[in-house]
C-alpha positions, 0 to 999 in steps of 0.5 A: 304542759309540754316538756322540751328535751332536756339539755345541760345548762351552761353556767354562762347562760344562767342569770347573774348580777352582771346580767342584771346590770346589762338587762334593760326593760326593752330593746331601744328604738330602731334609730337610737343607735347604729350597730355594725351588721357583722355584730348583728350577724354574729349575735344571730348565729350565736342564738341559732347555735345554742339550744339554751337561752343565751345570756346578755353577758355572753353576747356582750363578751362575744361582741367585745372579743371580736372587737365589734363594739365601736369605741364610741359606745359608752353604754355596753348594755344599750349597745347589746340591746340595740343589736338584739333589736336589729335581730328582732327586726330581721325576723319579723314575720318569719317562721322563727323569732328571737324571744327573751326567756329564762334569763336569756334569748333564744330562737323559737317558733312563731306563736301563730305557727305553733298549732300547725306544728303540733299536728306533725310533731310527736306527742309531747310528754305531759306531766300528771296532775299531781306533779303539776300541782306540786310544781305550781306550789313550789313555783309560787312558794319557793323556796319551800320544804317537802312538808310545806308542799304537803301541807298546802296540797293536803296530801302526802308528796310521793317520792315519784312526783318529786323524782319526776320534777327533778328528772325533768330539771324543773326543780332543784335543791336550794339549800336547807331550812334552818329548823330542826332536821334541816329539811331540803328547800326546793325551788324552780330552775332556769329550765322551768322558765324556758319550758313555760316561756317566762323571762323570770318568776315575776312573769308568773300570773299573780295568785289572786288572778288564779283564784275562783269562787268554788262553792262548798261541795258539802254543806257545813255540819249543823249543830244539834240545836239546829236540827229540824224539829217537828212543827208544834201542830204536827205534835198535837195531831200525833196525840192519840184520840180518847179511847184509842190505844197508844201506838209504840213510838217509832225510832227517830231517824238521822237523815244527815248522818245517813247521808254523810255515811252514804257519801 
């Protein structure tokens, strides 16, 4: 995973109830509402000037403060979406495009140009596998405690792993669980959404889509009665003939145990 440079998250950029009210499923068609060109230019400049995703609430407040919302507009949400749709049309086929991510809008490199840029930019910081596993568990099971993460992974959670995620601003405390000891609950942050290009946690792949059939690496342990016994005819052949001296019996071997010990 590529970790983008961290920057302070403006409280105004965080999703809130007002953003939920403003947010629509998709920008309206091009001819559904006329918007002033100055409103489009100002919104474009606002997105360009911010390193973090800009919330719909911030865009609406800026347009209203500059008196760029026509008096005839009855639905502010539809107007803001129409302005964003106009910005999107301006950048069709360009090297950068406005995208919805992390509860807001932000300029990003066009997807088809990303492979070319990876050859000229510095190698991005990557998270170790254990850290990525921990982040995935928190993302899908949040809010969850450290003990719950350890139970899912099957190994103890090192403090270094958790510190790495906190330092990268990918996870943060989300309160405490009301159980004895009141352990800290952990969850993802807006920075997590921004780094992974997600609008919200609902954009995460469903867990069932990630499951694959993995054959067991070790066969199940067999019960003693299931251990293979020598065939009856082999036992008959092993009986000494008349006149032959009986030979001492060799100690029985346990191949399954040896195999397990060798493993």
